[in-house]
N, CA, C and O of each residue as an XYZ file, in Angstrom:
472
protein
N     -40.290   -112.812     32.705
C     -39.848   -113.415     31.468
C     -40.573   -114.762     31.322
O     -40.889   -115.428     32.309
N     -40.820   -115.134     30.086
C     -41.480   -116.415     29.786
C     -40.465   -117.319     29.074
O     -39.838   -116.911     28.096
N     -40.311   -118.557     29.577
C     -39.300   -119.482     29.085
C     -39.975   -120.767     28.620
O     -40.851   -121.299     29.301
N     -39.559   -121.260     27.455
C     -40.014   -122.547     26.950
C     -38.900   -123.572     27.165
O     -37.760   -123.358     26.752
N     -39.242   -124.685     27.813
C     -38.303   -125.785     28.028
C     -38.818   -126.991     27.248
O     -39.950   -127.431     27.452
N     -37.983   -127.524     26.354
C     -38.352   -128.686     25.549
C     -37.358   -129.806     25.861
O     -36.166   -129.693     25.578
N     -37.870   -130.884     26.447
C     -37.013   -132.020     26.779
C     -37.893   -133.249     26.946
O     -38.943   -133.179     27.585
N     -37.476   -134.367     26.378
C     -38.273   -135.587     26.487
C     -38.176   -136.226     27.865
O     -38.990   -137.087     28.198
N     -37.210   -135.829     28.664
C     -37.034   -136.380     30.009
C     -37.839   -135.563     31.025
O     -37.535   -134.398     31.277
N     -38.857   -136.180     31.596
C     -39.729   -135.480     32.537
C     -38.970   -134.903     33.730
O     -39.262   -133.776     34.132
N     -38.004   -135.627     34.319
C     -37.267   -135.029     35.443
C     -36.539   -133.734     35.062
O     -36.456   -132.807     35.868
N     -36.019   -133.673     33.844
C     -35.321   -132.454     33.404
C     -36.320   -131.305     33.234
O     -36.048   -130.178     33.647
N     -37.461   -131.591     32.631
C     -38.488   -130.548     32.471
C     -38.925   -130.027     33.838
O     -39.057   -128.820     34.042
N     -39.148   -130.955     34.769
C     -39.579   -130.584     36.112
C     -38.518   -129.729     36.802
O     -38.829   -128.682     37.371
N     -37.270   -130.180     36.750
C     -36.180   -129.460     37.408
C     -36.021   -128.042     36.856
O     -35.991   -127.072     37.613
N     -35.922   -127.932     35.531
C     -35.732   -126.608     34.939
C     -36.949   -125.723     35.168
O     -36.810   -124.533     35.450
N     -38.133   -126.298     35.047
C     -39.341   -125.519     35.317
C     -39.331   -124.981     36.734
O     -39.661   -123.817     36.959
N     -38.958   -125.814     37.689
C     -38.899   -125.391     39.091
C     -37.863   -124.295     39.310
O     -38.117   -123.317     40.014
N     -36.695   -124.468     38.698
C     -35.632   -123.463     38.851
C     -36.081   -122.123     38.281
O     -35.964   -121.093     38.945
N     -36.590   -122.135     37.062
C     -36.999   -120.876     36.429
C     -38.158   -120.224     37.177
O     -38.187   -119.002     37.324
N     -39.111   -121.024     37.652
C     -40.237   -120.465     38.420
C     -39.735   -119.852     39.732
O     -40.222   -118.804     40.155
N     -38.756   -120.511     40.376
C     -38.216   -119.977     41.631
C     -37.513   -118.639     41.415
O     -37.369   -117.843     42.343
N     -37.079   -118.404     40.176
C     -36.441   -117.126     39.836
C     -37.465   -116.083     39.391
O     -37.107   -114.965     39.019
N     -38.746   -116.462     39.434
C     -39.812   -115.515     39.123
C     -40.275   -115.502     37.679
O     -40.961   -114.568     37.264
N     -39.917   -116.514     36.908
C     -40.289   -116.547     35.491
C     -41.490   -117.451     35.249
O     -41.758   -118.364     36.030
N     -42.211   -117.189     34.162
C     -43.262   -118.080     33.689
C     -42.592   -119.151     32.834
O     -41.655   -118.856     32.092
N     -43.063   -120.379     32.932
C     -42.431   -121.478     32.210
C     -43.487   -122.313     31.496
O     -44.530   -122.650     32.056
N     -43.181   -122.634     30.246
C     -43.968   -123.587     29.473
C     -43.046   -124.761     29.195
O     -41.904   -124.562     28.781
N     -43.523   -125.992     29.416
C     -42.685   -127.155     29.138
C     -43.363   -128.042     28.102
O     -44.585   -128.189     28.081
N     -42.537   -128.627     27.247
C     -43.000   -129.575     26.233
C     -42.113   -130.813     26.279
O     -40.905   -130.722     26.497
N     -42.735   -131.975     26.069
C     -42.002   -133.232     26.071
C     -41.424   -133.550     24.706
O     -40.676   -134.516     24.555
N     -41.767   -132.743     23.706
C     -41.319   -132.997     22.339
C     -41.259   -131.681     21.584
O     -41.959   -130.726     21.918
N     -40.428   -131.645     20.580
C     -40.341   -130.458     19.739
C     -41.491   -130.326     18.767
O     -41.633   -129.292     18.114
N     -42.316   -131.353     18.657
C     -43.394   -131.306     17.665
C     -44.438   -130.245     17.978
O     -45.153   -129.815     17.073
N     -44.548   -129.812     19.220
C     -45.544   -128.799     19.575
C     -45.005   -127.392     19.708
O     -45.716   -126.495     20.161
N     -43.763   -127.187     19.322
C     -43.120   -125.884     19.538
C     -43.822   -124.756     18.787
O     -44.104   -123.712     19.374
N     -44.103   -124.945     17.518
C     -44.730   -123.872     16.742
C     -46.068   -123.462     17.343
O     -46.350   -122.272     17.484
N     -46.887   -124.437     17.693
C     -48.196   -124.139     18.278
C     -48.039   -123.437     19.627
O     -48.765   -122.488     19.921
N     -47.095   -123.901     20.445
C     -46.885   -123.295     21.756
C     -46.424   -121.849     21.626
O     -46.883   -120.983     22.371
N     -45.521   -121.581     20.686
C     -45.022   -120.219     20.506
C     -46.079   -119.308     19.894
O     -46.133   -118.121     20.217
N     -46.904   -119.840     19.029
C     -47.974   -119.041     18.435
C     -49.032   -118.695     19.487
O     -49.615   -117.612     19.451
N     -49.276   -119.613     20.416
C     -50.290   -119.402     21.447
C     -49.829   -118.421     22.519
O     -50.620   -117.611     23.002
N     -48.571   -118.490     22.887
C     -48.039   -117.652     23.961
C     -46.561   -117.407     23.720
O     -45.736   -118.268     24.027
N     -46.217   -116.265     23.184
C     -44.802   -115.980     22.895
C     -43.918   -116.119     24.140
O     -44.357   -115.870     25.262
N     -42.679   -116.518     23.916
C     -41.708   -116.660     24.994
C     -40.503   -115.767     24.703
O     -40.352   -115.220     23.611
N     -39.656   -115.643     25.717
C     -38.460   -114.804     25.596
C     -37.199   -115.616     25.325
O     -36.237   -115.097     24.758
N     -37.197   -116.896     25.730
C     -36.034   -117.772     25.575
C     -36.526   -119.212     25.444
O     -37.513   -119.597     26.071
N     -35.827   -120.007     24.622
C     -36.126   -121.428     24.487
C     -34.909   -122.224     24.934
O     -33.798   -121.985     24.461
N     -35.120   -123.174     25.850
C     -34.105   -124.146     26.238
C     -34.575   -125.478     25.685
O     -35.672   -125.924     26.022
N     -33.776   -126.129     24.844
C     -34.192   -127.400     24.263
C     -33.093   -128.446     24.317
O     -31.915   -128.161     24.103
N     -33.519   -129.667     24.610
C     -32.635   -130.810     24.492
C     -32.310   -130.961     23.004
O     -33.093   -130.532     22.156
N     -31.191   -131.552     22.686
C     -30.831   -131.753     21.281
C     -31.351   -133.099     20.783
O     -31.954   -133.175     19.713
N     -31.122   -134.147     21.547
C     -31.492   -135.493     21.105
C     -32.796   -135.903     21.785
O     -32.842   -136.136     22.993
N     -33.857   -135.986     20.972
C     -35.180   -136.418     21.444
C     -35.762   -137.343     20.386
O     -35.422   -137.219     19.210
N     -36.631   -138.268     20.779
C     -37.114   -139.267     19.823
C     -38.008   -138.728     18.707
O     -37.860   -139.152     17.561
N     -38.913   -137.824     18.996
C     -39.882   -137.379     17.992
C     -39.411   -136.208     17.141
O     -39.728   -136.124     15.954
N     -38.672   -135.329     17.740
C     -38.240   -134.111     17.066
C     -37.000   -133.607     17.779
O     -37.026   -133.425     18.996
N     -35.931   -133.379     17.064
C     -34.662   -132.996     17.689
C     -34.612   -131.506     18.016
O     -35.461   -130.720     17.598
N     -33.595   -131.158     18.770
C     -33.349   -129.738     19.038
C     -33.090   -128.968     17.757
O     -33.400   -127.781     17.667
N     -32.522   -129.640     16.769
C     -32.295   -128.997     15.471
C     -33.634   -128.651     14.814
O     -33.755   -127.605     14.176
N     -34.633   -129.515     14.965
C     -35.966   -129.224     14.433
C     -36.576   -128.033     15.162
O     -37.185   -127.160     14.545
N     -36.405   -128.009     16.479
C     -36.898   -126.878     17.270
C     -36.243   -125.595     16.782
O     -36.926   -124.603     16.529
N     -34.921   -125.612     16.649
C     -34.190   -124.424     16.203
C     -34.652   -123.982     14.815
O     -34.828   -122.787     14.574
N     -34.844   -124.917     13.920
C     -35.302   -124.600     12.558
C     -36.664   -123.895     12.587
O     -36.861   -122.896     11.895
N     -37.606   -124.419     13.392
C     -38.935   -123.808     13.500
C     -38.860   -122.407     14.106
O     -39.524   -121.483     13.637
N     -38.058   -122.261     15.135
C     -37.928   -120.959     15.794
C     -37.318   -119.938     14.844
O     -37.836   -118.829     14.709
N     -36.222   -120.304     14.187
C     -35.554   -119.354     13.290
C     -36.446   -118.945     12.112
O     -36.346   -117.822     11.619
N     -37.315   -119.853     11.661
C     -38.184   -119.563     10.520
C     -39.210   -118.471     10.846
O     -39.525   -117.645      9.989
N     -39.730   -118.463     12.068
C     -40.791   -117.504     12.402
C     -40.376   -116.457     13.421
O     -40.924   -115.354     13.424
N     -39.429   -116.774     14.277
C     -38.993   -115.860     15.332
C     -37.466   -115.812     15.342
O     -36.844   -116.299     16.285
N     -36.857   -115.238     14.316
C     -35.394   -115.338     14.148
C     -34.567   -114.731     15.277
O     -33.404   -115.101     15.441
N     -35.127   -113.819     16.053
C     -34.348   -113.192     17.123
C     -34.565   -113.847     18.484
O     -33.961   -113.429     19.471
N     -35.413   -114.859     18.550
C     -35.685   -115.550     19.803
C     -34.480   -116.420     20.177
O     -34.103   -117.306     19.410
N     -33.871   -116.180     21.345
C     -32.701   -116.979     21.743
C     -33.062   -118.445     21.981
O     -34.068   -118.759     22.617
N     -32.216   -119.333     21.457
C     -32.387   -120.776     21.637
C     -31.105   -121.339     22.253
O     -30.007   -121.153     21.728
N     -31.278   -122.031     23.377
C     -30.160   -122.669     24.079
C     -30.305   -124.175     23.923
O     -31.339   -124.747     24.270
N     -29.269   -124.811     23.403
C     -29.232   -126.270     23.311
C     -28.704   -126.824     24.623
O     -27.743   -126.301     25.187
N     -29.340   -127.890     25.107
C     -28.860   -128.618     26.275
C     -28.447   -129.997     25.767
O     -29.266   -130.733     25.216
N     -27.180   -130.342     25.954
C     -26.710   -131.609     25.393
C     -25.578   -132.188     26.219
O     -24.822   -131.473     26.877
N     -25.488   -133.497     26.162
C     -24.411   -134.176     26.858
C     -23.357   -134.732     25.922
O     -22.306   -135.190     26.369
N     -23.631   -134.694     24.621
C     -22.658   -135.328     23.737
C     -22.666   -134.838     22.306
O     -21.849   -135.316     21.519
N     -23.504   -133.947     21.922
C     -23.617   -133.531     20.521
C     -22.649   -132.387     20.205
O     -22.994   -131.216     20.359
N     -21.432   -132.735     19.760
C     -20.435   -131.714     19.430
C     -20.874   -130.826     18.275
O     -20.428   -129.683     18.170
N     -21.733   -131.332     17.416
C     -22.220   -130.533     16.284
C     -23.010   -129.321     16.766
O     -23.164   -128.352     16.024
N     -23.506   -129.364     17.985
C     -24.298   -128.253     18.509
C     -23.509   -126.943     18.475
O     -24.078   -125.884     18.211
N     -22.232   -127.009     18.737
C     -21.411   -125.789     18.732
C     -21.055   -125.340     17.323
O     -20.918   -124.144     17.063
N     -20.906   -126.288     16.424
C     -20.482   -125.974     15.062
C     -21.636   -125.550     14.171
O     -21.441   -124.830     13.192
N     -22.848   -126.001     14.516
C     -24.005   -125.696     13.694
C     -24.262   -126.784     12.673
O     -23.449   -127.686     12.467
N     -25.412   -126.672     12.044
C     -25.826   -127.655     11.054
C     -26.787   -126.971     10.080
O     -27.697   -126.251     10.492
N     -26.575   -127.203      8.805
C     -27.456   -126.662      7.762
C     -27.644   -125.149      7.895
O     -28.730   -124.624      7.646
N     -26.580   -124.463      8.286
C     -26.645   -123.015      8.420
C     -27.296   -122.543      9.710
O     -27.485   -121.341      9.898
N     -27.638   -123.455     10.593
C     -28.256   -123.108     11.875
C     -27.260   -123.277     13.001
O     -26.517   -124.258     13.043
N     -27.247   -122.316     13.915
C     -26.387   -122.382     15.084
C     -27.201   -121.871     16.274
O     -27.792   -120.794     16.197
N     -27.237   -122.626     17.367
C     -27.965   -122.127     18.541
C     -27.255   -120.920     19.131
O     -26.077   -120.689     18.862
N     -27.969   -120.161     19.928
C     -27.370   -118.983     20.562
C     -26.370   -119.365     21.641
O     -25.423   -118.629     21.918
N     -26.595   -120.531     22.250
C     -25.692   -121.003     23.298
C     -25.882   -122.500     23.486
O     -26.889   -123.071     23.065
N     -24.890   -123.132     24.132
C     -24.951   -124.556     24.428
C     -24.668   -124.745     25.912
O     -23.668   -124.256     26.438
N     -25.564   -125.459     26.569
C     -25.425   -125.778     27.986
C     -25.095   -127.261     28.072
O     -25.937   -128.108     27.774
N     -23.875   -127.571     28.479
C     -23.416   -128.957     28.531
C     -24.008   -129.692     29.730
O     -23.960   -129.208     30.861
N     -24.573   -130.886     29.454
C     -25.058   -131.759     30.522
C     -23.909   -132.641     30.983
O     -23.092   -133.046     30.157
N     -23.819   -132.946     32.245
C     -24.669   -132.441     33.317
C     -24.271   -131.010     33.670
O     -23.115   -130.619     33.507
N     -25.225   -130.248     34.146
C     -24.943   -128.857     34.493
C     -25.455   -128.548     35.894
O     -26.356   -129.208     36.411
N     -24.857   -127.537     36.483
C     -25.269   -127.094     37.811
C     -26.380   -126.045     37.652
O     -26.562   -125.462     36.583
N     -27.097   -125.830     38.726
C     -28.146   -124.810     38.692
C     -27.542   -123.419     38.514
O     -28.165   -122.542     37.915
N     -26.337   -123.219     39.028
C     -25.659   -121.936     38.829
C     -25.381   -121.701     37.342
O     -25.507   -120.579     36.851
N     -25.003   -122.770     36.627
C     -24.756   -122.628     35.180
C     -26.047   -122.327     34.431
O     -26.039   -121.565     33.464
N     -27.156   -122.917     34.869
C     -28.450   -122.627     34.242
C     -28.794   -121.152     34.421
O     -29.184   -120.481     33.466
N     -28.651   -120.653     35.640
C     -28.934   -119.235     35.903
C     -28.018   -118.326     35.093
O     -28.471   -117.338     34.515
N     -26.742   -118.656     35.050
C     -25.793   -117.836     34.297
C     -26.115   -117.856     32.805
O     -26.007   -116.829     32.136
N     -26.506   -119.009     32.283
C     -26.873   -119.105     30.874
C     -28.108   -118.257     30.585
O     -28.155   -117.543     29.584
N     -29.098   -118.335     31.453
C     -30.305   -117.516     31.266
C     -29.937   -116.040     31.246
O     -30.394   -115.298     30.377
N     -29.120   -115.612     32.192
C     -28.684   -114.208     32.225
C     -27.944   -113.812     30.956
O     -28.077   -112.684     30.481
N     -27.164   -114.738     30.408
C     -26.353   -114.439     29.213
C     -27.198   -114.294     27.948
O     -26.886   -113.471     27.087
N     -28.256   -115.082     27.830
C     -29.029   -115.073     26.583
C     -30.345   -114.327     26.665
O     -30.947   -114.027     25.634
N     -30.805   -114.023     27.864
C     -32.118   -113.384     28.011
C     -32.091   -111.962     27.446
O     -31.119   -111.224     27.609
N     -33.178   -111.607     26.784
C     -33.268   -110.242     26.268
C     -33.298   -109.248     27.424
O     -33.837   -109.540     28.492
N     -32.727   -108.097     27.208
C     -32.723   -107.046     28.243
C     -34.162   -106.593     28.506
O     -34.953   -106.419     27.579
N     -34.473   -106.413     29.760
C     -35.820   -105.969     30.132
C     -35.709   -104.764     31.009
O     -36.725   -104.220     31.442
């Protein structure tokens, strides 16, 4: 499986990339949502994990871009405080929300819950 991780915090990108790679997955990481469309066009992924609050482009922007071109691609929001993530915004709702801080077991369980059947 190929996973896209979008987070402005380098330690989070590194951690999630390491976890997903240790589980045998290919991982693409981005420090901003501004490159999501180009990254997905270049190499399709099976799941997107994105931070919600980022300086250049929010998780909502990521979700909007994904839904516009790849409506069935699962998007997981990672957030520590954005209650709107569960309720949705502008008709958009992520497939799942992973509350920060989270354990590695929760990351694995979330991936299993949203990953397309293979």
